[in-house]
Structures are given as structure tokens and as C-alpha cells.
N, C-alpha and C positions, 0 to 999 in steps of 0.2 A: 405444584405437581400433587399426584393423590401416594402416600407407601402403603396405605393399608388399607382394605374394605371387604368385608362383610359381609355376607349376603346367604340372609335367609339359615342362617346357621344353630343348631336345636342341639345342645347334649342331656346325656340324663345319668344317672349312679343307677345301681340294683336296685333302688327301692323306686327308682320314678326318674320321668323327664322334671329337668331343672329349668331348664335356658327351651323358649319354645321361636321360631321364627327371628334372630334377633338381625334386623341391617346396623350397620354404622362405618363411619368410615373417618382416615385420621390422615391428613393433608402437611404436604412438612410448612414451615412456618407458624402452626397453632398450638396452640397447647389449651386441652381438654382434659375438661375431669370426668370422671367415672361416677356417679352417687348411685346409693337402694339402702332400703331399711337391714336392718345386721339379715343374714340368709337368704342376702337378692343376687350372691351365686358372682357377687363383681369378679371374686378371682378366680372363679370358674374359667367367666367370659376372658378372662385375658390368658389362659392356660391352654383357653381351645383357640383364642385364636392365634398364638405363638409353636401350637402343633403341640402344644404338652399333652396337654389331652385329646383324643379323637372327639368331633365331634358327628354326629348318629347322622344329622343333615347336614348340609349344606356350606359353600365358600368361602375361603379365605384365599387373598389375593397378595400378597407380597411383595412391592416392587423391586429391583433384582438389582438398581440403581440411583443412588441420591440427586440431588439440583446439577450436579454439578455432574454426571455422567461415571461418576467413579462404583464401584459395589456399595451398598448400601449396610449399614453397622448399627445394630439395635443392641440395647442394654436395657437387661433385666433384672428390675431389680422385689424381690418376694418378700412379704413382709416380714419384716422380723427376722431379716436373715443371718445377719451377727453375731455368731455363739464362741466365736477362737473363747478355749481356757487358756487359764494361764500362766501355759509353755509354749503357747505360739511363737515361732522364733524368729521376732521381726516388727521393728520399733512400725513407725503412722506412716512416715515418710517412705519408709523402704513398699511401705502399704500398699500407699496411693498410687507411688511412681511404676512401680508394678503393670499399672494400668497400662500405660505406655507404650508395653514390649509387642504385644500384642503389631503395633501400628504401626512400627517399629526394625524387628523381629527380634528376636529373644537375643542375639549374641552382639548385635548393633548397638553402640554405649545411648543414652540419653543424652540430647544437649540440652542450650541454656530456653531451647524455646518448649523443652520438655517439661526443663524445672519448673516455667512461667503456669505451663497448664497444672501441675502439682499445688505451686502455690497458688494460685485460684482459686482451685477445687477447693484445698484444703481451707482459704480463710472463707469462703462461701458455705463452708457448714459448721464455722468456727470452730476447727482443730485447730488451725494455726499452731497454734504456745502449746498442744500436746507433740508436735509431729517427731520429737525426740523420746519421747515416751513406747514401750513397749505395746503391742496391740489386746495382749493380754493382764493387762494391769488397768485397763478402759471400763467405765462401766459400761450397762450395756446399751445406755445413750449413746454414747461415747462410740462403740464400735461401732453401733449402726450409723452412726457419723461419720468414720471413718469409709466402712465399705461406699456411703455414697460422695464420698471424696475418690473414691478412686473410676466410680462409673465416669463421675466430672469428668475427669483426664483421663479417663479412654476414650472422648470426645464421639461419642455415638451421633447417631444422625437419627434415633427414633430412641426417648424412653420411656420405658416402658413402668412404672413405679408403682407399688402398692403400697397405701398409707405409709410414702415416707418419711413424714414430720415426725412418727414416732421418737418418745425422749430427744428429741428437741424445744429449749424454750421458745418463746413468743417470737424476741428478737432473732433470734436464728431463725427460725420457721420463715416468718416477715423475708429475710436474705433469701433465704434458700427458694421462694415465691421468686424473689425478683431476678433471683437467675435466672431459673425456671423460662419467664419469660421472656425475659430479656436474650438466652438459646435460641427461641423460637422464632421471636422478631428480626433480629440484628444477624444470627445464623443462617439461621432457615432450619434449625431442628424441629423434630414432632416431639411431643410431647402429651404422655395417656397417662392420669394418677388415679387411683382411687384414693376417695380422700369421702370419710366421712362427716367434715364436719366444710360444706362447697360453697356456705359464702363467710370463711374467713377466705378463702383463694381466689372471689370470683372476681375480684379488682386487677388479675393478673390473668387468669382462665380466656380465652376466646366463647365458651360454650361447654355444657354441663349435658351430656348423657346421663339418662335415670332411668334406671329399673326399675322397672314395677309390676303388678300382677292386678286379679283381676280374683275375688275369691282363692280358691283355693287352685286354680293354673298355672303353668310355671312363669318362668320372670322371663318379660319381654322394653323391647325397649322402647316405651310408647312415648316417650316426651324427649326431644333434643331441644332445649334449652339455648338459644343464639342470641348473640351482642350487636347490635348494628353502629354502625360508624360511630355514633353517637354515646353506646357507651350501655344501651336500653337492651332490655332483654325480651325476648322472643319466644312462648314455645307453640310445636308445631310438633 
């Protein structure tokens, strides 16, 4: 099922255009990476897709329902969102569990199913052993992982991630990629992830959207790398 369709999207800042004629899509059950060299307007494309930035021209179509016919739920993780100060009044476990509240209603008690989501989410980012620590006492990388765990716990249909593995060690990063792949393939989630290291995640992702440009022209999606049934990548 097609969750996101972007058609002929262009965007410009005051100093001039940065994206031009971008077309791409995101379906349920797939893990897609978005790459491009530094300054390739990857974050800008994501924000324009989500409506945070208003495109100059083009159309973004977002499905209203998920594959089960329920209201589509989307989670967006900007780059380096974790910025809690030392006085943030929550321990890690409670912070992550708060991701379940919008699903159940803010005044409805959590249950065993919710607690299982919290546990799996914390373990997936290597934060289970830190679940009783104050958020404000964590390192920057640990705060980032706590935010990711909360996003997992909210159980969205679409994950939009901007370089989410910043601050993670190699083992935690691999576990994270595996969970994203599992979420897509076993649970029909959609994942769109900006990464600066496509080779690292290539074994888990279905395809890669690559932003490129000719000379000084705006960035465009010229290349989409897709894998066939045998895992071989092709360029279109």
C-alpha cells in the first residue's frame, strides 16, 4: 500500500532553489534510505514532505489509513533532537512509556502489552539497563537513544528518521537496523531514513533514494537503487 507519494516537488530558500522536480514514494512494508553528499538538502526534502516546510511547487500525497484501515500514524525524528537539561523531571522508563499514551488516551492506565512495547523499545537501542536513570543525567548519545525508544514505543505506521544512529556504538546500530527491517517486513511498517553511510545499512534496506545534481543546479532524485529478489542492487 502506498503511504507517501511526492510528485514534482521543488523548494527554495531566500538565496535560491535547493530542490527541483523531486519524485519519490514510500510503501508499507519497505525500508528506504535517503542519501546524498553534505548539503544535499536531505533534511529539507523530509521537512517539505511532512509539510513543515512549504514546497514552491509539487504535490505530497499522504495516505489517511494504514494497511488495516485505521488512521495512519507517523513518527518523525529530526537530527539530534535530544536536548534535555539536567533537571528534566523523568526517568528513562517513564519517558519511553509516555509514547504509549496517545494510543490509549492520556488518562488510561498502561497494561502488560504497553509494558512489553516499552521493554522491547529500550532493549532495541541498548537502554534497558539505564531505564531507572534520570533523562537529564544521560550523555548526548544516550538521550538520543531514549528518544528513539519512545518513538518505537508509540508504534507508528511510518518512521521518518534523520540520521538516527548518531551516538550509537556499532553493536547498537546493527540492532537498530535489524529492528527497522523487522518492523517493515514482519509488521508492515514504512521506514524512510536519512543516512550518511548507505553501505552500513545496505544489507537491511530495500532501496536507496540518492539526491544528486549537475553542476550548480538544485538537488534532484536522479538515482534510485533497488534490490531484486536475490538482493542485487540496480540503478534506475
